[in-house]
PyMOL Python script that loads the backbone (N, CA, C, O; Angstrom):
from pymol import cmd

cmd.read_pdbstr("""\
ATOM      1  N   UNK A   1      82.867  97.235  93.681  1.00  0.00           N
ATOM      2  CA  UNK A   1      81.619  97.569  93.082  1.00  0.00           C
ATOM      3  C   UNK A   1      81.654  99.055  92.760  1.00  0.00           C
ATOM      4  O   UNK A   1      82.131  99.860  93.559  1.00  0.00           O
ATOM      5  N   UNK A   2      81.146  99.414  91.583  1.00  0.00           N
ATOM      6  CA  UNK A   2      81.117 100.820  91.178  1.00  0.00           C
ATOM      7  C   UNK A   2      79.734 101.157  90.668  1.00  0.00           C
ATOM      8  O   UNK A   2      79.131 100.377  89.931  1.00  0.00           O
ATOM      9  N   UNK A   3      79.229 102.313  91.054  1.00  0.00           N
ATOM     10  CA  UNK A   3      77.953 102.780  90.513  1.00  0.00           C
ATOM     11  C   UNK A   3      77.936 104.299  90.467  1.00  0.00           C
ATOM     12  O   UNK A   3      78.692 104.973  91.167  1.00  0.00           O
ATOM     13  N   UNK A   4      77.051 104.819  89.623  1.00  0.00           N
ATOM     14  CA  UNK A   4      76.923 106.262  89.478  1.00  0.00           C
ATOM     15  C   UNK A   4      76.159 106.851  90.658  1.00  0.00           C
ATOM     16  O   UNK A   4      75.503 106.130  91.410  1.00  0.00           O
ATOM     17  N   UNK A   5      76.253 108.168  90.811  1.00  0.00           N
ATOM     18  CA  UNK A   5      75.695 108.870  91.961  1.00  0.00           C
ATOM     19  C   UNK A   5      74.201 108.596  92.135  1.00  0.00           C
ATOM     20  O   UNK A   5      73.763 108.304  93.248  1.00  0.00           O
ATOM     21  N   UNK A   6      73.415 108.683  91.074  1.00  0.00           N
ATOM     22  CA  UNK A   6      71.967 108.494  91.184  1.00  0.00           C
ATOM     23  C   UNK A   6      71.640 107.112  91.745  1.00  0.00           C
ATOM     24  O   UNK A   6      70.796 106.986  92.632  1.00  0.00           O
ATOM     25  N   UNK A   7      72.293 106.095  91.240  1.00  0.00           N
ATOM     26  CA  UNK A   7      72.062 104.733  91.728  1.00  0.00           C
ATOM     27  C   UNK A   7      72.564 104.584  93.165  1.00  0.00           C
ATOM     28  O   UNK A   7      71.947 103.891  93.974  1.00  0.00           O
ATOM     29  N   UNK A   8      73.689 105.240  93.479  1.00  0.00           N
ATOM     30  CA  UNK A   8      74.250 105.170  94.832  1.00  0.00           C
ATOM     31  C   UNK A   8      73.298 105.796  95.849  1.00  0.00           C
ATOM     32  O   UNK A   8      73.187 105.310  96.975  1.00  0.00           O
ATOM     33  N   UNK A   9      72.609 106.877  95.459  1.00  0.00           N
ATOM     34  CA  UNK A   9      71.634 107.501  96.363  1.00  0.00           C
ATOM     35  C   UNK A   9      70.538 106.507  96.733  1.00  0.00           C
ATOM     36  O   UNK A   9      70.127 106.421  97.890  1.00  0.00           O
ATOM     37  N   UNK A  10      70.075 105.761  95.740  1.00  0.00           N
ATOM     38  CA  UNK A  10      68.989 104.811  95.965  1.00  0.00           C
ATOM     39  C   UNK A  10      69.443 103.594  96.763  1.00  0.00           C
ATOM     40  O   UNK A  10      68.629 102.958  97.434  1.00  0.00           O
ATOM     41  N   UNK A  11      70.718 103.264  96.701  1.00  0.00           N
ATOM     42  CA  UNK A  11      71.224 102.047  97.344  1.00  0.00           C
ATOM     43  C   UNK A  11      72.252 102.338  98.432  1.00  0.00           C
ATOM     44  O   UNK A  11      73.134 101.517  98.685  1.00  0.00           O
ATOM     45  N   UNK A  12      72.148 103.494  99.075  1.00  0.00           N
ATOM     46  CA  UNK A  12      73.150 103.899 100.051  1.00  0.00           C
ATOM     47  C   UNK A  12      73.327 102.875 101.171  1.00  0.00           C
ATOM     48  O   UNK A  12      74.458 102.558 101.541  1.00  0.00           O
ATOM     49  N   UNK A  13      72.232 102.357 101.712  1.00  0.00           N
ATOM     50  CA  UNK A  13      72.331 101.368 102.801  1.00  0.00           C
ATOM     51  C   UNK A  13      73.102 100.133 102.351  1.00  0.00           C
ATOM     52  O   UNK A  13      73.924  99.601 103.098  1.00  0.00           O
ATOM     53  N   UNK A  14      72.838  99.682 101.138  1.00  0.00           N
ATOM     54  CA  UNK A  14      73.531  98.512 100.584  1.00  0.00           C
ATOM     55  C   UNK A  14      75.028  98.796 100.407  1.00  0.00           C
ATOM     56  O   UNK A  14      75.865  97.935 100.677  1.00  0.00           O
ATOM     57  N   UNK A  15      75.352  99.996  99.957  1.00  0.00           N
ATOM     58  CA  UNK A  15      76.756 100.366  99.757  1.00  0.00           C
ATOM     59  C   UNK A  15      77.495 100.451 101.086  1.00  0.00           C
ATOM     60  O   UNK A  15      78.646 100.027 101.193  1.00  0.00           O
ATOM     61  N   UNK A  16      76.830 101.000 102.095  1.00  0.00           N
ATOM     62  CA  UNK A  16      77.453 101.087 103.419  1.00  0.00           C
ATOM     63  C   UNK A  16      77.724  99.692 103.966  1.00  0.00           C
ATOM     64  O   UNK A  16      78.799  99.437 104.510  1.00  0.00           O
ATOM     65  N   UNK A  17      76.763  98.790 103.827  1.00  0.00           N
ATOM     66  CA  UNK A  17      76.951  97.412 104.300  1.00  0.00           C
ATOM     67  C   UNK A  17      78.114  96.745 103.572  1.00  0.00           C
ATOM     68  O   UNK A  17      78.902  96.027 104.187  1.00  0.00           O
ATOM     69  N   UNK A  18      78.223  96.978 102.269  1.00  0.00           N
ATOM     70  CA  UNK A  18      79.323  96.395 101.491  1.00  0.00           C
ATOM     71  C   UNK A  18      80.665  96.937 101.969  1.00  0.00           C
ATOM     72  O   UNK A  18      81.627  96.181 102.111  1.00  0.00           O
ATOM     73  N   UNK A  19      80.734  98.242 102.218  1.00  0.00           N
ATOM     74  CA  UNK A  19      81.983  98.847 102.704  1.00  0.00           C
ATOM     75  C   UNK A  19      82.343  98.293 104.078  1.00  0.00           C
ATOM     76  O   UNK A  19      83.516  98.049 104.358  1.00  0.00           O
ATOM     77  N   UNK A  20      81.342  98.091 104.940  1.00  0.00           N
ATOM     78  CA  UNK A  20      81.600  97.524 106.268  1.00  0.00           C
ATOM     79  C   UNK A  20      82.160  96.107 106.176  1.00  0.00           C
ATOM     80  O   UNK A  20      82.933  95.686 107.037  1.00  0.00           O
ATOM     81  N   UNK A  21      81.775  95.375 105.138  1.00  0.00           N
ATOM     82  CA  UNK A  21      82.294  94.010 104.941  1.00  0.00           C
ATOM     83  C   UNK A  21      83.699  94.018 104.343  1.00  0.00           C
ATOM     84  O   UNK A  21      84.329  92.971 104.197  1.00  0.00           O
ATOM     85  N   UNK A  22      84.182  95.215 103.999  1.00  0.00           N
ATOM     86  CA  UNK A  22      85.525  95.321 103.438  1.00  0.00           C
ATOM     87  C   UNK A  22      85.560  95.345 101.925  1.00  0.00           C
ATOM     88  O   UNK A  22      86.640  95.349 101.334  1.00  0.00           O
ATOM     89  N   UNK A  23      84.395  95.362 101.286  1.00  0.00           N
ATOM     90  CA  UNK A  23      84.346  95.417  99.824  1.00  0.00           C
ATOM     91  C   UNK A  23      84.714  96.820  99.346  1.00  0.00           C
ATOM     92  O   UNK A  23      84.482  97.808 100.043  1.00  0.00           O
ATOM     93  N   UNK A  24      85.288  96.890  98.153  1.00  0.00           N
ATOM     94  CA  UNK A  24      85.609  98.193  97.577  1.00  0.00           C
ATOM     95  C   UNK A  24      84.346  98.773  96.964  1.00  0.00           C
ATOM     96  O   UNK A  24      83.708  98.138  96.124  1.00  0.00           O
ATOM     97  N   UNK A  25      83.985  99.977  97.381  1.00  0.00           N
ATOM     98  CA  UNK A  25      82.797 100.654  96.866  1.00  0.00           C
ATOM     99  C   UNK A  25      83.252 101.974  96.254  1.00  0.00           C
ATOM    100  O   UNK A  25      83.813 102.828  96.941  1.00  0.00           O
ATOM    101  N   UNK A  26      83.005 102.131  94.956  1.00  0.00           N
ATOM    102  CA  UNK A  26      83.411 103.338  94.237  1.00  0.00           C
ATOM    103  C   UNK A  26      82.164 103.994  93.658  1.00  0.00           C
ATOM    104  O   UNK A  26      81.330 103.334  93.038  1.00  0.00           O
ATOM    105  N   UNK A  27      82.050 105.298  93.869  1.00  0.00           N
ATOM    106  CA  UNK A  27      80.936 106.056  93.307  1.00  0.00           C
ATOM    107  C   UNK A  27      81.494 106.915  92.178  1.00  0.00           C
ATOM    108  O   UNK A  27      82.517 107.585  92.322  1.00  0.00           O
ATOM    109  N   UNK A  28      80.784 106.872  91.040  1.00  0.00           N
ATOM    110  CA  UNK A  28      81.269 107.536  89.833  1.00  0.00           C
ATOM    111  C   UNK A  28      80.298 108.627  89.384  1.00  0.00           C
ATOM    112  O   UNK A  28      79.115 108.619  89.724  1.00  0.00           O
ATOM    113  N   UNK A  29      80.834 109.551  88.619  1.00  0.00           N
ATOM    114  CA  UNK A  29      80.029 110.584  87.962  1.00  0.00           C
ATOM    115  C   UNK A  29      80.317 110.464  86.475  1.00  0.00           C
ATOM    116  O   UNK A  29      81.456 110.623  86.036  1.00  0.00           O
ATOM    117  N   UNK A  30      79.288 110.185  85.716  1.00  0.00           N
ATOM    118  CA  UNK A  30      79.472 110.027  84.274  1.00  0.00           C
ATOM    119  C   UNK A  30      80.402 108.879  83.930  1.00  0.00           C
ATOM    120  O   UNK A  30      81.113 108.926  82.926  1.00  0.00           O
ATOM    121  N   UNK A  31      80.397 107.841  84.766  1.00  0.00           N
ATOM    122  CA  UNK A  31      81.244 106.674  84.515  1.00  0.00           C
ATOM    123  C   UNK A  31      82.675 106.820  84.992  1.00  0.00           C
ATOM    124  O   UNK A  31      83.460 105.876  84.896  1.00  0.00           O
ATOM    125  N   UNK A  32      83.029 108.001  85.510  1.00  0.00           N
ATOM    126  CA  UNK A  32      84.394 108.223  86.005  1.00  0.00           C
ATOM    127  C   UNK A  32      84.394 108.173  87.533  1.00  0.00           C
ATOM    128  O   UNK A  32      83.643 108.911  88.170  1.00  0.00           O
ATOM    129  N   UNK A  33      85.224 107.316  88.131  1.00  0.00           N
ATOM    130  CA  UNK A  33      85.278 107.208  89.592  1.00  0.00           C
ATOM    131  C   UNK A  33      85.654 108.545  90.230  1.00  0.00           C
ATOM    132  O   UNK A  33      86.591 109.216  89.797  1.00  0.00           O
ATOM    133  N   UNK A  34      84.893 108.919  91.280  1.00  0.00           N
ATOM    134  CA  UNK A  34      85.201 110.174  91.974  1.00  0.00           C
ATOM    135  C   UNK A  34      85.451 109.981  93.466  1.00  0.00           C
ATOM    136  O   UNK A  34      86.223 110.735  94.058  1.00  0.00           O
ATOM    137  N   UNK A  35      84.810 108.984  94.087  1.00  0.00           N
ATOM    138  CA  UNK A  35      85.030 108.746  95.517  1.00  0.00           C
ATOM    139  C   UNK A  35      85.035 107.252  95.817  1.00  0.00           C
ATOM    140  O   UNK A  35      84.465 106.445  95.082  1.00  0.00           O
ATOM    141  N   UNK A  36      85.698 106.910  96.920  1.00  0.00           N
ATOM    142  CA  UNK A  36      85.710 105.529  97.401  1.00  0.00           C
ATOM    143  C   UNK A  36      85.102 105.543  98.800  1.00  0.00           C
ATOM    144  O   UNK A  36      85.497 106.343  99.648  1.00  0.00           O
ATOM    145  N   UNK A  37      84.145 104.658  99.035  1.00  0.00           N
ATOM    146  CA  UNK A  37      83.484 104.555 100.326  1.00  0.00           C
ATOM    147  C   UNK A  37      84.166 103.449 101.119  1.00  0.00           C
ATOM    148  O   UNK A  37      84.225 102.302 100.677  1.00  0.00           O
ATOM    149  N   UNK A  38      84.683 103.802 102.298  1.00  0.00           N
ATOM    150  CA  UNK A  38      85.368 102.811 103.135  1.00  0.00           C
ATOM    151  C   UNK A  38      84.854 102.895 104.564  1.00  0.00           C
ATOM    152  O   UNK A  38      84.413 103.951 105.018  1.00  0.00           O
ATOM    153  N   UNK A  39      84.915 101.786 105.256  1.00  0.00           N
ATOM    154  CA  UNK A  39      84.501 101.735 106.646  1.00  0.00           C
ATOM    155  C   UNK A  39      85.568 102.361 107.531  1.00  0.00           C
ATOM    156  O   UNK A  39      86.763 102.207 107.276  1.00  0.00           O
ATOM    157  N   UNK A  40      85.139 103.063 108.568  1.00  0.00           N
ATOM    158  CA  UNK A  40      86.098 103.652 109.502  1.00  0.00           C
ATOM    159  C   UNK A  40      86.761 102.566 110.337  1.00  0.00           C
ATOM    160  O   UNK A  40      87.868 102.755 110.839  1.00  0.00           O
ATOM    161  N   UNK A  41      86.104 101.456 110.484  1.00  0.00           N
ATOM    162  CA  UNK A  41      86.615 100.369 111.316  1.00  0.00           C
ATOM    163  C   UNK A  41      87.286  99.275 110.493  1.00  0.00           C
ATOM    164  O   UNK A  41      87.517  98.171 110.987  1.00  0.00           O
ATOM    165  N   UNK A  42      87.591  99.581 109.257  1.00  0.00           N
ATOM    166  CA  UNK A  42      88.215  98.589 108.390  1.00  0.00           C
ATOM    167  C   UNK A  42      89.602  98.247 108.904  1.00  0.00           C
ATOM    168  O   UNK A  42      90.398  99.130 109.220  1.00  0.00           O
ATOM    169  N   UNK A  43      89.878  96.965 108.981  1.00  0.00           N
ATOM    170  CA  UNK A  43      91.180  96.524 109.465  1.00  0.00           C
ATOM    171  C   UNK A  43      92.182  96.544 108.319  1.00  0.00           C
ATOM    172  O   UNK A  43      91.904  96.063 107.220  1.00  0.00           O
ATOM    173  N   UNK A  44      93.342  97.104 108.596  1.00  0.00           N
ATOM    174  CA  UNK A  44      94.426  97.081 107.625  1.00  0.00           C
ATOM    175  C   UNK A  44      95.301  95.876 107.892  1.00  0.00           C
ATOM    176  O   UNK A  44      94.983  95.063 108.760  1.00  0.00           O
ATOM    177  N   UNK A  45      96.379  95.747 107.174  1.00  0.00           N
ATOM    178  CA  UNK A  45      97.283  94.623 107.433  1.00  0.00           C
ATOM    179  C   UNK A  45      97.863  94.726 108.842  1.00  0.00           C
ATOM    180  O   UNK A  45      98.265  95.804 109.281  1.00  0.00           O
ATOM    181  N   UNK A  46      97.902  93.620 109.527  1.00  0.00           N
ATOM    182  CA  UNK A  46      98.415  93.599 110.899  1.00  0.00           C
ATOM    183  C   UNK A  46      99.921  93.840 110.910  1.00  0.00           C
ATOM    184  O   UNK A  46     100.643  93.374 110.029  1.00  0.00           O
ATOM    185  N   UNK A  47     100.378  94.571 111.915  1.00  0.00           N
ATOM    186  CA  UNK A  47     101.809  94.790 112.091  1.00  0.00           C
ATOM    187  C   UNK A  47     102.430  93.483 112.556  1.00  0.00           C
ATOM    188  O   UNK A  47     101.915  92.834 113.466  1.00  0.00           O
ATOM    189  N   UNK A  48     103.512  93.107 111.943  1.00  0.00           N
ATOM    190  CA  UNK A  48     104.144  91.838 112.273  1.00  0.00           C
ATOM    191  C   UNK A  48     105.534  92.104 112.825  1.00  0.00           C
ATOM    192  O   UNK A  48     106.342  92.782 112.190  1.00  0.00           O
ATOM    193  N   UNK A  49     105.812  91.570 114.008  1.00  0.00           N
ATOM    194  CA  UNK A  49     107.134  91.695 114.618  1.00  0.00           C
ATOM    195  C   UNK A  49     108.131  90.943 113.738  1.00  0.00           C
ATOM    196  O   UNK A  49     107.857  89.829 113.291  1.00  0.00           O
ATOM    197  N   UNK A  50     109.267  91.547 113.497  1.00  0.00           N
ATOM    198  CA  UNK A  50     110.308  90.892 112.707  1.00  0.00           C
ATOM    199  C   UNK A  50     110.091  90.999 111.212  1.00  0.00           C
ATOM    200  O   UNK A  50     110.664  90.226 110.444  1.00  0.00           O
ATOM    201  N   UNK A  51     109.269  91.951 110.790  1.00  0.00           N
ATOM    202  CA  UNK A  51     108.946  92.078 109.372  1.00  0.00           C
ATOM    203  C   UNK A  51     110.185  92.354 108.510  1.00  0.00           C
ATOM    204  O   UNK A  51     110.215  91.987 107.336  1.00  0.00           O
ATOM    205  N   UNK A  52     111.208  93.002 109.091  1.00  0.00           N
ATOM    206  CA  UNK A  52     112.420  93.324 108.334  1.00  0.00           C
ATOM    207  C   UNK A  52     113.535  92.308 108.569  1.00  0.00           C
ATOM    208  O   UNK A  52     114.667  92.509 108.127  1.00  0.00           O
ATOM    209  N   UNK A  53     113.218  91.227 109.259  1.00  0.00           N
ATOM    210  CA  UNK A  53     114.223  90.210 109.537  1.00  0.00           C
ATOM    211  C   UNK A  53     114.779  89.656 108.225  1.00  0.00           C
ATOM    212  O   UNK A  53     114.025  89.190 107.371  1.00  0.00           O
ATOM    213  N   UNK A  54     116.076  89.709 108.076  1.00  0.00           N
ATOM    214  CA  UNK A  54     116.709  89.232 106.854  1.00  0.00           C
ATOM    215  C   UNK A  54     116.817  90.303 105.779  1.00  0.00           C
ATOM    216  O   UNK A  54     117.561  90.135 104.813  1.00  0.00           O
ATOM    217  N   UNK A  55     116.087  91.402 105.934  1.00  0.00           N
ATOM    218  CA  UNK A  55     116.136  92.494 104.963  1.00  0.00           C
ATOM    219  C   UNK A  55     117.137  93.544 105.418  1.00  0.00           C
ATOM    220  O   UNK A  55     117.948  94.027 104.628  1.00  0.00           O
ATOM    221  N   UNK A  56     117.073  93.889 106.693  1.00  0.00           N
ATOM    222  CA  UNK A  56     117.981  94.876 107.265  1.00  0.00           C
ATOM    223  C   UNK A  56     119.115  94.124 107.939  1.00  0.00           C
ATOM    224  O   UNK A  56     118.899  93.363 108.882  1.00  0.00           O
ATOM    225  N   UNK A  57     120.313  94.343 107.449  1.00  0.00           N
ATOM    226  CA  UNK A  57     121.441  93.596 108.013  1.00  0.00           C
ATOM    227  C   UNK A  57     122.185  94.394 109.079  1.00  0.00           C
ATOM    228  O   UNK A  57     122.764  93.817 110.000  1.00  0.00           O
ATOM    229  N   UNK A  58     122.170  95.712 108.955  1.00  0.00           N
ATOM    230  CA  UNK A  58     122.895  96.533 109.924  1.00  0.00           C
ATOM    231  C   UNK A  58     122.121  97.821 110.154  1.00  0.00           C
ATOM    232  O   UNK A  58     121.862  98.577 109.217  1.00  0.00           O
ATOM    233  N   UNK A  59     121.761  98.061 111.381  1.00  0.00           N
ATOM    234  CA  UNK A  59     121.062  99.295 111.723  1.00  0.00           C
ATOM    235  C   UNK A  59     122.112 100.330 112.107  1.00  0.00           C
ATOM    236  O   UNK A  59     122.933 100.069 112.987  1.00  0.00           O
ATOM    237  N   UNK A  60     122.106 101.505 111.465  1.00  0.00           N
ATOM    238  CA  UNK A  60     123.103 102.521 111.799  1.00  0.00           C
ATOM    239  C   UNK A  60     122.906 103.030 113.225  1.00  0.00           C
ATOM    240  O   UNK A  60     121.781 103.104 113.718  1.00  0.00           O
ATOM    241  N   UNK A  61     123.991 103.373 113.866  1.00  0.00           N
ATOM    242  CA  UNK A  61     123.926 103.915 115.217  1.00  0.00           C
ATOM    243  C   UNK A  61     123.834 105.430 115.103  1.00  0.00           C
ATOM    244  O   UNK A  61     124.833 106.105 114.855  1.00  0.00           O
ATOM    245  N   UNK A  62     122.647 105.951 115.282  1.00  0.00           N
ATOM    246  CA  UNK A  62     122.409 107.380 115.096  1.00  0.00           C
ATOM    247  C   UNK A  62     122.982 108.232 116.221  1.00  0.00           C
ATOM    248  O   UNK A  62     123.052 109.455 116.096  1.00  0.00           O
ATOM    249  N   UNK A  63     123.387 107.608 117.305  1.00  0.00           N
ATOM    250  CA  UNK A  63     123.927 108.370 118.426  1.00  0.00           C
ATOM    251  C   UNK A  63     125.439 108.549 118.341  1.00  0.00           C
ATOM    252  O   UNK A  63     126.008 109.343 119.090  1.00  0.00           O
ATOM    253  N   UNK A  64     126.085 107.834 117.453  1.00  0.00           N
ATOM    254  CA  UNK A  64     127.534 107.965 117.271  1.00  0.00           C
ATOM    255  C   UNK A  64     127.827 109.155 116.368  1.00  0.00           C
ATOM    256  O   UNK A  64     127.057 109.433 115.449  1.00  0.00           O
ATOM    257  N   UNK A  65     128.937 109.868 116.616  1.00  0.00           N
ATOM    258  CA  UNK A  65     129.293 110.995 115.751  1.00  0.00           C
ATOM    259  C   UNK A  65     129.614 110.513 114.333  1.00  0.00           C
ATOM    260  O   UNK A  65     130.112 109.405 114.133  1.00  0.00           O
ATOM    261  N   UNK A  66     129.318 111.372 113.360  1.00  0.00           N
ATOM    262  CA  UNK A  66     129.613 111.028 111.970  1.00  0.00           C
ATOM    263  C   UNK A  66     131.086 111.263 111.676  1.00  0.00           C
ATOM    264  O   UNK A  66     131.735 112.109 112.291  1.00  0.00           O
ATOM    265  N   UNK A  67     131.593 110.499 110.726  1.00  0.00           N
ATOM    266  CA  UNK A  67     132.969 110.687 110.261  1.00  0.00           C
ATOM    267  C   UNK A  67     133.020 111.961 109.418  1.00  0.00           C
ATOM    268  O   UNK A  67     131.991 112.432 108.933  1.00  0.00           O
ATOM    269  N   UNK A  68     134.212 112.512 109.248  1.00  0.00           N
ATOM    270  CA  UNK A  68     134.379 113.761 108.494  1.00  0.00           C
ATOM    271  C   UNK A  68     133.832 113.641 107.070  1.00  0.00           C
ATOM    272  O   UNK A  68     133.191 114.564 106.569  1.00  0.00           O
ATOM    273  N   UNK A  69     134.087 112.495 106.418  1.00  0.00           N
ATOM    274  CA  UNK A  69     133.605 112.334 105.038  1.00  0.00           C
ATOM    275  C   UNK A  69     132.069 112.277 104.994  1.00  0.00           C
ATOM    276  O   UNK A  69     131.475 112.717 104.010  1.00  0.00           O
ATOM    277  N   UNK A  70     131.421 111.751 106.031  1.00  0.00           N
ATOM    278  CA  UNK A  70     129.965 111.728 106.088  1.00  0.00           C
ATOM    279  C   UNK A  70     129.409 113.135 106.301  1.00  0.00           C
ATOM    280  O   UNK A  70     128.392 113.502 105.714  1.00  0.00           O
ATOM    281  N   UNK A  71     130.078 113.912 107.138  1.00  0.00           N
ATOM    282  CA  UNK A  71     129.662 115.298 107.373  1.00  0.00           C
ATOM    283  C   UNK A  71     129.789 116.102 106.087  1.00  0.00           C
ATOM    284  O   UNK A  71     128.934 116.935 105.787  1.00  0.00           O
ATOM    285  N   UNK A  72     130.848 115.856 105.331  1.00  0.00           N
ATOM    286  CA  UNK A  72     131.072 116.574 104.070  1.00  0.00           C
ATOM    287  C   UNK A  72     129.948 116.300 103.070  1.00  0.00           C
ATOM    288  O   UNK A  72     129.618 117.170 102.263  1.00  0.00           O
ATOM    289  N   UNK A  73     129.364 115.119 103.110  1.00  0.00           N
ATOM    290  CA  UNK A  73     128.269 114.792 102.196  1.00  0.00           C
ATOM    291  C   UNK A  73     127.027 115.641 102.456  1.00  0.00           C
ATOM    292  O   UNK A  73     126.218 115.849 101.552  1.00  0.00           O
ATOM    293  N   UNK A  74     126.873 116.129 103.679  1.00  0.00           N
ATOM    294  CA  UNK A  74     125.720 116.943 104.043  1.00  0.00           C
ATOM    295  C   UNK A  74     125.941 118.428 103.761  1.00  0.00           C
ATOM    296  O   UNK A  74     125.009 119.222 103.892  1.00  0.00           O
ATOM    297  N   UNK A  75     127.130 118.807 103.384  1.00  0.00           N
ATOM    298  CA  UNK A  75     127.428 120.230 103.151  1.00  0.00           C
ATOM    299  C   UNK A  75     127.077 120.645 101.746  1.00  0.00           C
ATOM    300  O   UNK A  75     127.263 121.806 101.380  1.00  0.00           O
TER     301      UNK A  75
END
""", "prot")
cmd.dss("prot")
cmd.show_as("cartoon", "prot")
cmd.util.cbc("prot")
cmd.orient("prot")
């Protein structure tokens, strides 16, 4: 939902309730979006264990010394 500042002032309670429900609330000036109202308690996507399963095939061992050619790449 998008509305201009003057209308947003009159409907602030309604906009806050919409943001709390997770709706996108955009306030505009002269028809151009300037701010987005979001709830502080809005839930983002849940972290999922195994999200990279099948994507990452080999995790580098950061504790092993680098080979000479790898060190040369950093110089």
